[in-house]
N, C-alpha and C positions, 0 to 999 in steps of 0.2 A: 680217681685213677685206677683204684683196685677193681671197680666194677667194669672198667673198660677191658682189663685183662680177663676178668671172669667171662664177659660176653664173647671175647675173641676165642679163648680156649674152649669154652663150652660149645660154641658154634662149630669150631674145627672138629672137635671130638664127635659131635652129633652127625656132622656131615660125613665123616669117615665111617661111622657106625651104620648110618642109613644107606650109604652107597652100596655096600656089598649085597644086601638082600634085594635092593631095588634093581640093581644091574642084573642080578640073577633072574629076577622076575621078568625084566624086559627081554632077556635072552630066551627064556622059556616061551614067552608069548611072541617071539620073533618081531619085536617092535623096534625096527631099525630106521636109520636115516636113508632117505632117497636123495641121491646126488643130482644136482642141476646139470643138464646136458652141457651148458656153457662153461661149467667149472673146468679148471685145468685137468688134464688127463690123469695126473697123479692122484686126483681125488676119487677116481673110480673105485679104487681098492677100499675106500672108506664106506662104500655102500653096505648097508646092513648093520653098521655100528649102532648099538643102542642109543636112543635119543630121549628127550624129555628129562634129562638129568637135573634140570632146574627144579623139579619136584622136590628132590631131597636137599638141594641147596637152600631153597626158600623155606622149607620146613625147618631146617636147622637154624636159619636166621630168625624166624619168628619165635620159635621156642626159646632160643638163647636170649633173644631180646626181651621177651616177656619176663623171664626169670631175673635177668640182670636189672631190668627197669624196676621191677618190684623190690628187689633187694636194695637198690639205690634210692628207692622212694621217688622215682622219676616217671612213674606210670601216669602221665598226664594226657590231656586232650591232643596235644601235638603228636605225641608218640602213637596214640591210637590212630590218628589220621594217617600217619606215615605207614603203619602196618596194614591198615585197611586198604590204602592205595596199592601197596605192594601185593596184597592178596588178590585184588581185582586185576592188576596188571598180569599176575601169574596166570589167572584164569583165561585172560585174553590170549596170552602166549600159548597156553596149553591147547586152547581151541584151535589155534593155527597149526600146531604140531599134530593134533589129532586128525585134522582134515587132510594133512599130507600123508599120514600113515594110512588112513582109511582109503584115500584115493590112490595110494601106492605111487605117488609122484611128488616132486618138490613144488607143489602148488597148494597153499593153504587158503587163508582168508584173502580176499581181494585187497589191494592196497587201500581202496576207499573204505572197505569194511573194517580193516585193521585201524585206520586212522580215526574213524568215528568212535570206535571203542576206546582208543587212547585218549581222545579229547574228552569224552564223557568222564573217564576215570580221573583225568587231570583236573577236572573241575572241582573235585573233592578237596585236594590241598590248596587249590587256587582260592576258593571261596573262604576257606579257613584262614589263609594268609591275609586276605583282604580284611577280614573281620578283626584280626589281631595286630597287623602291622600297617594297615592302610594300603596306599598305592605307591609307597616309596620303595626303592631298591637301594642297596648299599654297595659301596666299593671302599673297603677299609674304613676310614673315618668319614667318608663323603656319602651323602645321600642324594638321590634323584627321584623326584616325584613324577611318576608316569601318568597319573590321573586315570582317565577312562581307558588308556592303553594297557594298563597293568594286567588285567585278566588275559588279554591276548598274548602279552609277553610271557606270563607265567605258564600258560598252556603250551606255548611254543617251546619253552625251556624243557618242560617235562616230556612232551611228546617227541621233541627233537632229540633229547638225551636217550629216550627209549629206542628210537629208530637207529641212532648212531651206534649205540652199544650192540644192537642187533646186527648191523653191518660189519662190525669188528669181529663178530663171532664166526670166523671163517677158516681158522687154522687151529690145530690142536694146542690148547693151552693159551691161546692169544687173548681171548676176552677176559679170562680169569687173571692172567699175569699182568695185563695192562690195567685191569680194574682195581687191583690191590693198592697201587700208589694213589690212584684217584680217590678212592674211598678213604684212604688214610689222610690225605690232604683235607678232604671235606670234614672228616671227623675231628682232626686236629684244630682246624679253624673254628669249628662249632664248639669244641671244648673250651678253647681260649676265649670265646665270645659268650660263654655262659649257657650254651644250648646243650646241656648234658645228655638229654634224651637222644638228640641227633648223634652225638658222639658215641653213645652206647650202641645204637643200632648200626652205625658205621663200623664199629669194632666187630660186631657180630658178622657183618658182611665179609670183612677181611678174613675172619676165622674160617667162614664157610668156603670162601674162594681158595684159601690155602689148602683146606681139606679136599676140595674138589679137584685140585691139581694132581692129587694122588691118582685119580682116575682119568684125568683129561690130558695129562702131559703126553707128548708123542711117544708111542702110538696110542691114541686115545681108546680107553675102554668104553667111554660113554660121552655123548655130547650134551651140553646143557639145553640145546634147542631153543626155540623162541620162548618156551616156558621160562627159561632162565634169563636169556638175553634181553627180551622185551621188559621183563619185570625188573631186572637189575638196573637197566638204563633208566627206566621210569623212576626207580627208587633214588638213583643218583641225582636226577633232576629235582625230585621232591625234597630230598635232604638239603640240596643247595638253596632251594626256595625258602625252606623253613629255618635254615641257619643263616639266612641273609647273606650268602656268599654266591648268589646266582651269577654275577658277572665274572667272578673268578673261575666259575665252572668252565668257561671257554679255555682257560689255561690248564687247570689240573685235569680237565677232561679233553685235553688237546688232541690226544691220539684219536679219540672218537670223532672229533671235529674234522681232523685231517682225512680220516676214512670217508666221512660223509662228503666233504668237499671234493674228494677225488672222483666220487660217483657223479656229483653234480657237474663238475668240469668235463668229465668224459661224455656224459649224455649231451650236454650243451654243445660241445665241440663237434660231436658227430652229427647232430641235427643241423648245425649251422654250416659246417664245412665238409662233412662227410669223412672227416679224419678223426682218429682217436689220439688222445694225448698219452694214455698209458696202454700198455699191452693188454691189461685187463683191470677193471675196477670192481671192488674197492682196491686200494693201493697195495694191500698186502699180497694180492694175487699178481700184481705187476712185478714185485720183487721175486715172487715165486717163479714166474716165467723167465726172469733174468738168470735163474739158476741158483738162487739162494735157497738153502734148505729151510724147512718149516722151523726147525729148532733155532736156526740163526735169526730168522725174521722175528720170532717170538722174543728172543733175548734182546735184540736191537730195539724193537718196539717197546719192550718193558723198560729198558734203560731210558728211552726218550720220555715215556710216561712218568718215570721217577723224577727225571730232571724237571719236567714241566710242573709236577706236583710240588717240588721244593720251591720253584720260582713262585708259584701261586701262594704258598704259605708265607714266603718272605714279603711278597707284595702286600699281603693283607696287613702286615704290621708297619710297613713303611709309607703306605699311601695315606 
């Protein structure tokens, strides 16, 4: 338990310390966000805000995790796989951000190119999980053997979580504040199930996200960019796989699921009927166009994320 606090506090402090020089560097190099033309008009004023803040978020997470894991004598193969997966997901996200910055428009990697990278990276924890846990998944005390479908399932969970978190990163503070309860639930379940390495890394993520909110709360000084959102989403999926709580991810990661479903429903409805269900998708933009302030949306979504995370934790012990 002490090492969880060490990981959280160390990561938070490191994120706060790394944030200042990195943001200054981005400002000097004029490395800012390019806003999509289809985004709400209010977002135009955000153009030029420094991006790729995920660099110092992930750096803080990795350093804090390594220190806490070594102190807790939990630096095992599972922890290495998680951190390696996080590192490569970060590289994929950074490449996407770099292409947007270089091209001076909100167009990075193609959807296909991004997905291929995510799938290849997701293979790392998927293969490891199959070697150590077989092809069964768990829900509380129940297990279900997926057989040959397991690798497809695991890759879907990791890449799906990565993209879902990425979609949620659309308002100042939204991805960080909704991510904190989700990582807490994942870490708590992992700790209670004996996966201390997963719990320590989850605590480090929570600390980094708390620190990042100092710079990302409305009006944001920096965005995490795909460097952060793709990596953190992929990490959440990976942690869920290796903590054997992959099915509960649908609940404690419910906000990210809702955001993704809103996009799927919007696109499907428009293609089939020519009509849109929401004013804009992902759904946080729908509420924004209804007149809700960014701060209000972030608070409301964070509360929902917290409630869903509590439900997931309770279900883990009653099922």
